[in-house]
C-alpha positions in Angstrom: -20.8 40.7 42.6 -23.7 43.1 43.0 -24.8 44.6 46.3 -27.8 42.3 46.6 -25.6 39.2 46.3 -23.1 40.6 48.7 -25.8 41.3 51.3 -27.1 37.8 50.9 -23.7 36.2 51.2 -23.2 38.1 54.4 -26.3 36.8 56.1 -26.8 33.2 54.7 -24.6 30.4 56.0 -25.0 26.7 55.0 -24.0 24.7 58.1 -23.0 21.1 57.5 -22.9 18.8 60.6 -20.9 15.6 60.1 -18.4 13.2 61.5 -15.6 11.8 59.3 -16.3 8.3 60.8 -20.0 8.4 60.0 -20.7 6.0 57.1 -23.7 8.0 55.8 -21.6 11.2 55.9 -19.1 9.3 53.7 -21.9 8.4 51.4 -23.1 12.0 51.4 -19.6 13.4 50.5 -20.2 13.7 46.8 -23.6 15.3 47.4 -22.3 18.0 49.8 -19.3 18.7 47.6 -21.4 19.3 44.5 -23.8 21.4 46.6 -21.0 23.6 47.9 -19.6 24.1 44.4 -23.0 25.0 43.0 -23.9 27.4 45.8 -20.5 29.2 45.9 -21.1 32.9 46.0 -24.6 32.5 47.2 -23.9 31.8 50.9 -21.0 31.1 53.2 -20.2 27.6 54.4 -19.6 26.3 57.9 -18.5 22.7 58.8 -19.4 21.5 62.3 -18.0 18.3 63.6 -20.8 16.4 65.3 -18.9 13.8 67.3 -20.5 10.4 66.5 -18.7 8.4 69.2 -16.2 10.7 70.8 -14.2 9.3 73.8 -15.2 5.7 73.2 -12.9 3.4 75.1 -14.4 -0.1 74.7 -13.4 -2.2 71.7 -16.1 -3.1 69.2 -18.0 -6.3 70.0 -19.1 -8.7 67.4 -22.8 -7.6 67.6 -21.8 -4.0 67.0 -19.5 -5.0 64.2 -22.4 -6.7 62.4 -24.6 -3.6 63.0 -21.9 -1.3 61.5 -21.3 -3.6 58.6 -25.0 -3.5 57.7 -24.9 0.3 57.7 -21.8 0.2 55.4 -23.6 -2.2 53.0 -26.7 0.1 53.0 -24.5 3.1 52.2 -22.6 1.1 49.6 -25.8 0.1 47.9 -27.4 3.5 47.9 -24.4 5.7 47.1 -21.9 3.5 45.3 -19.1 4.8 47.6 -16.2 2.2 47.9 -15.7 0.3 51.1 -12.9 -1.9 52.3 -14.7 -4.6 54.4 -11.4 -6.0 55.7 -12.0 -3.4 58.5 -14.2 -6.0 60.1 -11.2 -8.3 60.5 -9.6 -5.9 62.9 -9.5 -7.0 66.5 -10.0 -4.8 69.5 -10.7 -1.7 67.4 -11.9 1.2 69.5 -14.3 3.3 67.4 -13.4 6.7 68.9 -14.3 9.4 66.4 -12.8 12.3 68.4 -9.3 12.1 66.9 -10.7 12.3 63.3 -12.9 15.2 64.2 -10.0 17.0 65.9 -7.9 16.4 62.8 -10.4 18.3 60.7 -10.6 21.1 63.3 -6.8 21.2 63.3 -6.8 21.7 59.5 -9.3 24.5 60.1 -6.7 26.4 62.0 -3.7 25.4 59.8 -5.2 25.8 56.3 -8.9 26.7 56.7 -9.5 26.6 52.9 -8.7 22.8 53.1 -11.0 21.9 56.0 -13.6 20.1 53.8 -10.9 18.4 51.8 -9.3 17.1 55.0 -12.6 15.7 56.1 -13.1 14.0 52.8 -9.5 12.6 52.8 -10.1 11.1 56.3 -13.3 9.5 55.1 -11.6 7.9 52.1 -8.7 6.7 54.2 -11.0 5.0 56.7 -13.7 3.6 54.5 -12.0 2.9 51.2 -8.5 2.1 52.5 -9.0 0.7 56.0 -6.6 3.1 57.6 -6.9 3.5 61.3 -7.8 7.1 61.6 -8.1 7.0 65.3 -4.3 7.2 65.4 -2.7 10.6 65.3 0.2 9.5 63.2 -2.2 8.2 60.5 -4.0 11.5 60.6 -0.7 13.4 60.3 0.1 11.3 57.2 -3.2 12.4 55.6 -2.4 16.1 56.4 0.9 15.6 54.6 -1.1 15.3 51.4 -2.0 18.9 51.9 1.5 20.2 52.3 1.6 20.2 56.1 4.5 18.3 57.7 3.7 15.6 60.2 5.6 17.5 62.9 3.6 20.7 62.3 0.3 18.9 62.2 0.9 16.8 65.4 2.1 19.9 67.3 -1.1 21.7 66.5 -3.3 18.5 66.9 -1.9 17.9 70.4 -2.6 21.4 71.7 -5.2 21.7 74.4 -6.8 24.4 72.3 -7.6 22.0 69.5 -9.2 19.6 71.9 -11.4 22.4 73.3 -12.3 23.7 69.9 -13.4 20.2 68.9 -15.6 20.0 72.0 -17.1 23.3 71.0 -18.1 21.8 67.7 -19.8 19.0 69.5 -21.7 21.5 71.7 -22.8 23.4 68.6 -24.1 20.2 67.0 -26.1 19.4 70.1 -27.4 23.0 70.2 -28.6 22.6 66.6 -30.3 19.4 67.7 -28.4 17.5 65.0 -29.6 14.1 66.1 -28.5 12.4 62.8 -25.5 12.9 60.6 -25.3 14.3 58.0 -27.4 17.3 58.8 -27.7 20.6 57.0 -29.0 23.9 58.3 -29.2 27.4 56.9 -28.3 30.2 59.3 -30.1 33.4 58.2 -29.0 36.2 60.5 -29.9 34.8 63.9 -32.5 32.3 62.6 -31.7 28.7 62.0 -33.6 26.6 59.4 -33.2 22.8 59.1 -32.6 21.8 55.5 -32.0 18.1 55.8 -31.4 15.5 58.4 -29.8 12.2 57.3 -28.7 11.2 53.8 -30.4 12.7 50.7 -29.4 12.2 47.1 -28.3 15.3 45.3 -31.4 15.9 43.2 -33.6 15.6 46.3 -31.4 17.9 48.4 -31.1 20.5 45.6 -34.9 20.7 45.3 -35.4 20.9 49.0 -32.6 23.5 49.4 -34.3 25.6 46.7 -37.6 25.5 48.6 -36.0 26.5 51.9 -34.1 29.4 50.3 -37.2 30.6 48.6 -39.1 30.6 51.9 -36.3 32.4 53.7 -35.6 35.1 51.1 -38.0 34.8 48.2 -36.9 38.1 46.7 -33.2 37.7 47.3 -32.4 34.4 45.6 -30.8 35.3 42.3 -29.2 31.9 41.6 -32.0 29.5 42.3 
């Protein structure tokens, strides 16, 4: 890697704000995955857990179920991602997204290189397989796929520090004014630039990201 690329990699960060239990983030999963792969070596990447419904205690009512089901159907139609609609047969489901977010943060500290993969695995478990990812034991079974024992995962997951680190992500998301998930930003030194708010297909995102990068560093963008 030449000096110009090294300098660019040091200052540019692509920040992805999401929640594993956000249906449009699930639809966006292949898009962000491809984007990260194509931009590898151009910038660093940072995942921020946004907290869609952290701390929810009230079970889903029928009206809310219908609203969520409509969102799922929209994502299904636009992205082709698989959904298990038997989720809506669950009774007294509490749609608390904090445990799923904390599970991703936990992986960040256990195996940081697998943080994105953990988020993706939780999404698939919830949306495609109707697993209850609000339960720590279910999240631990997902972590097992990445070579982390359930005991090790749960010990870390239940630490007060992980709860605080997860809350810090929620604060960062609010500071970024990420009012919709998924959201993408570029951090250029101390300057933050909004790239995308809400779902975008890959081609649209790639074109927009190119424009933003050219505006930020028109003479330092060797790969786009």
